[in-house]
matplotlib code that plots the C-alpha trace (Angstrom):
import matplotlib.pyplot as plt

x = [149.2, 146.8, 144.1, 144.4, 143.8, 141.0, 139.3, 139.7, 137.8, 135.1, 134.5, 134.3, 132.0, 130.1, 129.7, 129.3, 126.1, 124.7, 125.2, 123.4, 120.6, 119.7, 120.4, 117.5, 118.6, 121.1, 118.8, 116.6, 119.4, 121.4, 117.5, 116.9, 119.7, 119.0, 116.0, 117.8, 120.3, 117.3, 114.8, 117.8, 118.8, 115.0, 114.7, 117.2, 116.2, 113.1, 114.2, 116.5, 113.2, 111.4, 114.6, 114.7, 110.9, 110.8, 113.9, 111.8, 108.8, 110.7, 112.4, 108.8, 108.0, 111.3, 109.9, 106.7, 106.8, 103.0, 101.7, 98.5, 100.3, 102.3, 99.0, 97.6, 101.0, 100.8, 97.2, 98.0, 100.7, 99.1, 96.4, 99.4, 100.0, 96.5, 95.0, 91.0, 92.0, 93.7, 93.8, 95.5, 95.1, 97.4, 97.3, 95.6, 96.6, 95.7, 93.7, 94.3, 92.3, 91.4, 93.2, 93.1, 91.1, 90.8, 87.7, 85.2, 82.8, 84.9, 83.1, 86.6, 85.9, 87.0, 89.2, 91.1, 91.9, 96.0, 94.2, 92.6, 96.1, 96.0, 98.6, 95.7, 92.2, 89.2, 86.3, 83.3, 84.7, 87.6, 91.3, 92.4, 96.2, 97.8, 100.8, 102.2, 105.0, 108.4, 107.3, 103.8, 102.5, 100.5, 99.0, 98.8, 95.2, 95.0, 92.1, 91.7, 89.5, 92.6, 95.0, 98.3, 102.1, 103.5, 106.8, 108.3, 106.7, 106.9, 110.3, 109.0, 105.8, 107.0, 109.6, 107.3, 104.7, 108.0, 109.1, 105.4, 105.6, 108.5, 107.4, 104.2, 106.5, 108.7, 105.4, 104.3, 108.2, 107.8, 104.2, 105.4, 108.5, 106.4, 103.0, 106.2, 107.5, 104.1, 102.8, 105.7, 104.3, 100.8, 100.9, 102.0, 99.6, 96.5, 98.1, 98.3, 95.1, 93.3, 95.0, 98.0, 101.8, 100.0, 99.7, 98.4, 97.0, 95.1, 92.6, 92.9, 91.2, 88.9, 87.2, 87.1, 85.0, 82.7, 82.2, 82.5, 80.3, 83.1, 81.6, 85.6, 89.2, 92.4, 95.9, 98.5, 102.9, 104.8, 107.7, 105.5, 104.1, 102.7, 101.0, 98.2, 95.4, 91.7, 89.9, 86.2, 85.7, 85.7, 83.2, 80.1, 81.8, 81.0, 83.6, 86.9, 89.7, 93.6, 95.2, 99.4, 99.5, 102.1, 105.1, 104.6, 104.8, 101.4, 98.3, 94.9, 91.9, 88.9, 85.7, 82.3, 78.5, 78.4, 81.5, 83.0, 82.5, 86.1, 85.3, 85.5, 88.5, 90.4, 89.1, 89.9, 93.9, 94.6, 93.0, 95.3, 98.0, 98.3, 98.0, 100.9, 103.1, 102.4, 104.7, 104.7, 104.2, 101.7, 100.0, 96.5, 94.8, 96.4, 93.2, 94.9, 94.4, 90.7, 89.8, 91.0, 89.7, 86.1, 86.9, 87.9, 84.1, 82.0, 84.2, 82.8, 79.5, 79.1, 80.4, 77.8, 74.9, 76.0, 74.9, 71.0, 73.2, 75.5, 73.4, 75.2, 77.5, 80.6, 78.2, 76.6, 80.3, 81.3, 78.8, 79.7, 83.4, 82.6, 80.6, 83.3, 86.1, 84.3, 83.2, 87.1, 87.5, 90.2, 91.2, 89.7, 91.9, 92.5, 88.7, 88.4, 91.1, 89.1, 85.8, 87.4, 89.5, 85.8, 84.1, 87.0, 87.3, 86.6, 87.7, 89.7, 86.5, 87.8, 88.3, 86.6, 85.9, 82.8, 80.9, 80.3, 79.8, 76.6, 77.1, 77.0, 79.2, 82.4, 85.8, 89.1, 90.6, 87.6, 87.7, 91.6, 90.6, 88.1, 90.6, 93.4, 91.1, 92.5, 96.0, 94.3, 92.4, 95.7, 97.5, 94.8, 94.9, 98.7, 98.9, 97.6, 98.3, 101.2, 98.0, 95.1, 97.0, 94.2, 96.5, 96.5, 92.7, 92.0, 95.4, 94.2, 90.4, 89.9, 92.4, 91.1, 92.2, 92.3, 95.4, 92.0, 91.6, 93.2, 95.5, 98.9, 97.2, 98.1, 97.0, 96.3, 98.5, 99.4, 96.7, 96.1, 93.6, 91.7, 91.0, 89.9, 87.4, 86.2, 86.5, 83.4, 81.4, 82.0, 81.1, 77.8, 77.0, 77.0, 75.3, 72.8, 72.0, 70.7, 73.0, 72.1, 72.9, 71.0, 68.4, 69.5, 70.2, 67.9, 70.2, 69.2, 70.5, 74.1, 74.6, 74.4, 77.0, 79.2, 79.3, 80.7, 84.2, 85.7, 89.7, 88.6, 87.3, 88.7, 89.9, 87.3, 88.3, 86.8, 83.9, 83.0, 83.0, 80.5, 77.9, 78.0, 75.9, 74.9, 71.2, 72.3, 73.8, 71.3, 68.7, 70.8, 71.3, 67.2, 67.4, 69.6, 67.5, 65.0, 66.3]
y = [3.6, 0.5, 2.5, 5.7, 2.6, 1.2, 4.7, 5.4, 2.5, 3.2, 6.6, 5.5, 2.7, 5.4, 7.7, 4.9, 3.8, 6.9, 7.5, 4.7, 5.2, 8.9, 9.2, 11.0, 13.6, 14.4, 14.3, 17.0, 19.5, 18.8, 19.3, 22.4, 24.4, 23.6, 25.6, 28.4, 28.9, 28.8, 31.2, 33.5, 33.0, 33.6, 36.6, 38.4, 37.4, 38.6, 42.2, 42.3, 41.5, 44.3, 47.2, 46.0, 46.2, 49.5, 51.6, 50.6, 51.8, 55.3, 55.3, 55.1, 57.6, 60.0, 60.0, 61.2, 64.8, 65.5, 66.4, 64.6, 61.4, 62.3, 62.3, 59.0, 57.2, 58.0, 57.1, 53.7, 53.2, 54.0, 51.4, 48.6, 49.0, 47.4, 51.2, 51.1, 54.5, 58.0, 61.8, 64.1, 67.9, 71.5, 74.2, 77.2, 80.1, 78.8, 75.6, 72.5, 72.0, 68.0, 67.9, 63.8, 61.4, 57.3, 55.9, 58.7, 56.5, 57.3, 60.7, 63.1, 66.4, 69.3, 70.5, 70.6, 73.1, 72.9, 71.6, 68.5, 67.3, 64.9, 61.3, 58.9, 59.1, 56.5, 57.7, 55.4, 52.1, 53.2, 53.9, 57.5, 58.9, 62.0, 62.2, 65.9, 66.7, 68.2, 71.8, 71.1, 72.2, 68.8, 66.6, 62.9, 61.6, 57.0, 55.5, 51.7, 49.1, 47.8, 49.5, 49.7, 49.8, 52.7, 53.2, 51.6, 53.1, 56.9, 57.7, 56.9, 58.3, 62.1, 61.8, 61.4, 64.1, 66.3, 65.6, 66.4, 69.7, 70.7, 70.3, 72.0, 74.8, 74.5, 74.6, 77.5, 79.1, 77.0, 78.1, 82.0, 81.8, 80.1, 82.4, 85.6, 83.7, 83.2, 87.0, 88.5, 86.9, 86.7, 90.7, 92.1, 90.2, 91.4, 94.9, 93.7, 92.8, 95.3, 98.9, 98.4, 99.2, 101.5, 99.6, 100.4, 104.3, 102.7, 100.4, 103.5, 105.3, 102.6, 102.9, 106.4, 106.2, 104.3, 105.8, 109.0, 108.8, 111.2, 112.7, 112.4, 111.1, 112.3, 110.9, 113.1, 112.2, 115.4, 113.3, 112.3, 116.1, 115.1, 111.4, 111.4, 108.4, 110.0, 107.3, 108.9, 112.2, 115.5, 117.2, 116.7, 117.8, 121.1, 120.8, 119.5, 118.5, 118.2, 116.4, 115.4, 112.0, 111.9, 110.1, 109.8, 112.0, 111.4, 114.1, 113.1, 115.5, 115.2, 115.7, 116.1, 117.9, 119.0, 121.0, 117.8, 119.3, 120.0, 116.9, 114.8, 116.3, 115.8, 112.0, 112.0, 113.6, 111.3, 108.1, 109.1, 110.0, 106.4, 105.2, 106.5, 105.7, 102.3, 100.8, 103.8, 102.7, 104.2, 103.7, 102.1, 104.8, 107.0, 109.1, 108.1, 104.3, 104.5, 107.0, 103.9, 101.3, 103.3, 104.3, 100.2, 99.2, 102.4, 100.9, 97.9, 98.2, 100.3, 97.1, 95.1, 97.5, 97.6, 93.2, 92.4, 89.6, 90.4, 92.6, 92.3, 89.9, 91.1, 92.1, 87.8, 86.6, 88.9, 87.6, 84.1, 84.1, 85.8, 83.2, 80.3, 82.4, 82.5, 78.7, 78.2, 80.1, 82.5, 85.4, 89.2, 90.7, 87.9, 87.7, 91.3, 91.3, 88.2, 90.4, 93.0, 90.4, 89.1, 92.3, 93.5, 89.9, 91.3, 94.2, 93.1, 93.3, 96.4, 97.6, 95.3, 92.6, 94.6, 94.5, 90.3, 89.8, 88.5, 86.3, 83.0, 82.3, 83.6, 82.5, 83.0, 86.6, 87.6, 84.1, 84.8, 88.2, 86.9, 83.4, 86.9, 89.3, 88.1, 89.0, 92.5, 93.0, 92.1, 94.9, 97.5, 96.4, 96.1, 99.4, 98.6, 95.3, 96.3, 97.7, 94.9, 91.7, 90.7, 90.6, 86.5, 86.4, 88.1, 87.1, 82.9, 82.8, 80.9, 78.3, 75.1, 72.5, 70.0, 71.8, 72.5, 76.1, 79.7, 81.3, 79.9, 76.0, 75.9, 72.9, 72.1, 73.6, 75.9, 78.3, 80.2, 79.2, 82.6, 82.3, 78.9, 80.6, 83.5, 80.6, 78.5, 81.2, 82.5, 79.2, 79.1, 82.7, 81.9, 78.7, 79.3, 82.5, 82.8, 83.6, 84.3, 80.3, 78.9, 78.6, 79.2, 76.3, 75.8, 76.1, 72.1, 71.3, 73.4, 71.8, 69.0, 69.7, 71.2, 67.9, 66.6, 69.2, 67.9, 68.3, 69.6, 73.2, 73.3, 71.7, 69.6, 71.8, 74.3, 72.7, 71.4, 74.9, 76.2, 73.1, 74.2, 77.1, 76.9, 77.1, 80.7, 81.0, 81.0, 83.3, 85.8, 86.3, 85.6, 89.0, 90.9, 90.1, 91.3, 94.7]
z = [135.7, 136.1, 137.9, 135.9, 132.5, 134.4, 135.3, 131.5, 130.5, 132.6, 131.2, 127.9, 129.1, 130.8, 127.4, 125.6, 127.4, 127.4, 124.0, 123.2, 125.7, 125.3, 121.2, 121.0, 124.2, 121.3, 118.4, 120.1, 120.9, 117.7, 115.5, 118.3, 117.4, 113.5, 114.2, 116.2, 113.5, 110.8, 112.7, 112.9, 109.7, 108.6, 110.8, 109.5, 105.4, 106.8, 107.9, 105.3, 102.8, 104.6, 104.0, 100.5, 100.3, 102.1, 100.1, 97.1, 98.3, 99.3, 95.7, 94.1, 96.3, 95.4, 92.0, 91.8, 91.2, 91.2, 94.5, 93.9, 93.4, 96.6, 98.2, 96.9, 97.7, 101.0, 102.0, 100.1, 102.2, 104.9, 104.5, 103.8, 107.4, 108.0, 108.7, 107.4, 105.7, 105.7, 105.1, 104.6, 105.8, 104.8, 107.6, 106.5, 108.9, 112.7, 110.5, 109.0, 105.8, 104.6, 101.2, 100.7, 101.8, 101.2, 101.9, 101.2, 103.3, 106.7, 108.2, 108.0, 109.3, 106.8, 109.1, 112.4, 114.8, 116.4, 119.6, 118.0, 116.7, 119.6, 119.7, 119.9, 120.3, 120.2, 117.7, 117.3, 116.2, 115.5, 116.5, 115.5, 115.0, 114.1, 112.6, 111.6, 109.9, 111.3, 109.7, 111.2, 107.7, 107.1, 109.5, 108.7, 110.2, 110.1, 110.9, 112.3, 113.3, 115.8, 117.6, 115.0, 115.9, 114.0, 116.3, 113.3, 110.4, 112.1, 110.3, 107.3, 107.3, 108.9, 105.7, 102.9, 104.8, 104.9, 101.4, 100.2, 102.6, 100.3, 97.4, 97.5, 98.6, 95.4, 93.5, 94.5, 93.8, 90.5, 89.5, 90.1, 87.6, 84.7, 85.6, 85.3, 82.3, 80.3, 81.3, 79.0, 75.8, 76.9, 78.3, 75.1, 72.8, 75.2, 74.6, 70.9, 70.5, 72.3, 72.0, 70.4, 72.2, 74.9, 77.8, 81.1, 80.3, 77.6, 80.2, 82.4, 79.7, 79.1, 82.3, 82.6, 79.3, 81.4, 84.9, 83.4, 80.6, 78.8, 75.6, 74.5, 76.0, 74.2, 74.9, 74.3, 74.8, 75.7, 74.5, 70.6, 70.6, 67.0, 68.1, 70.0, 71.1, 70.1, 72.3, 71.5, 69.3, 71.8, 69.4, 71.1, 74.5, 75.6, 78.9, 78.5, 81.8, 81.1, 83.3, 83.5, 84.9, 87.3, 86.9, 82.9, 79.8, 79.2, 79.3, 79.5, 77.7, 79.4, 77.7, 79.1, 78.7, 82.0, 83.9, 86.5, 90.0, 92.1, 94.0, 90.7, 89.1, 92.9, 92.7, 88.8, 89.5, 92.7, 90.3, 87.4, 89.7, 90.8, 87.7, 86.8, 89.9, 89.0, 91.5, 93.9, 97.1, 99.0, 102.7, 103.2, 104.3, 101.8, 99.9, 96.3, 97.1, 98.3, 95.4, 93.0, 94.6, 94.4, 90.8, 89.6, 91.4, 89.8, 86.3, 87.1, 88.0, 84.6, 82.4, 84.0, 83.9, 79.6, 80.0, 80.7, 82.4, 84.5, 86.5, 90.3, 88.8, 90.7, 94.2, 94.0, 93.7, 96.6, 98.8, 98.1, 98.5, 101.8, 102.8, 101.9, 102.8, 106.8, 106.6, 105.9, 109.2, 107.5, 109.3, 108.8, 107.3, 104.2, 103.7, 103.4, 100.9, 99.3, 99.1, 97.1, 94.8, 94.2, 93.3, 91.2, 89.5, 86.3, 85.5, 82.9, 80.8, 79.3, 75.9, 73.2, 75.4, 76.1, 73.0, 72.8, 77.0, 75.3, 72.8, 73.0, 69.8, 70.3, 67.9, 67.1, 68.9, 70.3, 72.6, 73.0, 74.8, 77.1, 78.3, 78.9, 81.0, 84.2, 83.1, 82.3, 85.2, 87.3, 85.7, 86.6, 90.0, 90.7, 91.8, 94.7, 95.1, 97.9, 100.5, 98.9, 97.5, 95.0, 92.0, 92.9, 92.6, 89.5, 87.8, 88.9, 89.2, 85.7, 86.7, 87.4, 90.4, 87.5, 85.1, 82.2, 83.4, 81.6, 80.8, 82.5, 82.8, 86.5, 88.6, 92.4, 94.7, 92.4, 92.7, 95.4, 97.9, 97.4, 93.7, 94.0, 96.6, 94.0, 91.0, 92.7, 93.9, 89.9, 89.0, 91.4, 90.0, 86.8, 86.4, 88.7, 86.2, 82.9, 80.3, 75.7, 74.9, 78.2, 81.0, 84.5, 86.7, 89.9, 92.9, 93.8, 89.9, 90.8, 94.3, 91.9, 89.5, 92.5, 94.2, 91.2, 90.7, 93.5, 92.5, 89.1, 89.8, 93.1, 96.2, 97.6, 101.0, 99.1, 98.1, 101.5, 102.7, 100.5, 101.0, 104.6, 104.0, 100.7, 101.8, 103.4, 100.5, 98.4, 100.1, 100.4, 96.6, 96.3, 98.6, 96.0, 93.3, 95.1, 95.6]

ax = plt.figure().add_subplot(projection="3d")
ax.plot(x, y, z, "-o")
ax.set_aspect("equal")
plt.show()
């Protein structure tokens, strides 16, 4: 017992001496423990704050409903991560086309090929990284001076890209519904303003008057024997031909000074049959389709001949449109469609519209007719849309990227690329051609003007495609004027 008590005292004495002499060690250990605890708490607090910040960012992003706002948001977010800039590309067939960029000082490519979309690369002073959306329809390109570690943010960025791509897809569906609803009232108004209650066949008759130089045209309805529409008095016509329009109760009497050749009668018969069928399924090699297209082209040329300012207008728009489409590397079939759509883009300028084409002061109902001509034109070409899909081109070629166009006021990606191409082509041809109310701009002035139209008239990518070969385009149009 005594020895145990002595041992206990010795241990207590030793412990006391250690505590007195090594107190600073215990203090350091205590401080170290406190520091580690504080650091762990701070790290957890910072992580929590960062997650809350990310959550706020994505909540803000989720509330955006315009694709342009989404583009700006994504690009600003990329720069907040330390990048010098970012750019968004949308898939168009086999390539990706530049859609949005920030800032302009970086030499962004106007298009990318799938083989060029790598994980990481070095380009000059920049590190370049590519990020594909889950469906591979959007590419985000990131430029940075220092190598960025984006693994922590890759999921966030891909989520943004997926939402952006989905919104674009929804917009297309939404704008189609919007167009369908608007068409019902707008088209009805067009018919009333121009021709009354008779619809599509009235347009057909208007085309016949131009292309055939008829001296008289009468449209009768078998179901209403007492009713007939006289478009032009037949008194000057020595010869007449009656056409029964398939799938309709209508009979067309055409009067001419000279007898119609058999080939012309067959061509007109096929043309009227297709007009009457309207939604009839026809094959691409159908003679009726060929006749219909040729007739529309002829009618369009006849319309342009009535104006001293519109000679070769459609052919010029076609030439420019094809060059833009080639520079966008679109496939040949789509380029052919764009070429036809460009040539017939103003086919809706029929009826009363042609009477004031050269006027510089158009107001009231006459202005409404001008604004409705894309709808009229889309109705005229709809019978062949299942073979040559040019309805969207004709219907939307006066819409503007910033939403200021007509007849529907669409904006951004709601406007099909083909229609944007023709819109830019017509704009260039228009401002470089004289009008009754202004002089023509020079090619150089037009280029300067078009540079200012980025994301206003059409998307920047379409303007970039035009500028790639603008000198060659100008030369081709000059040759056409010489001819």
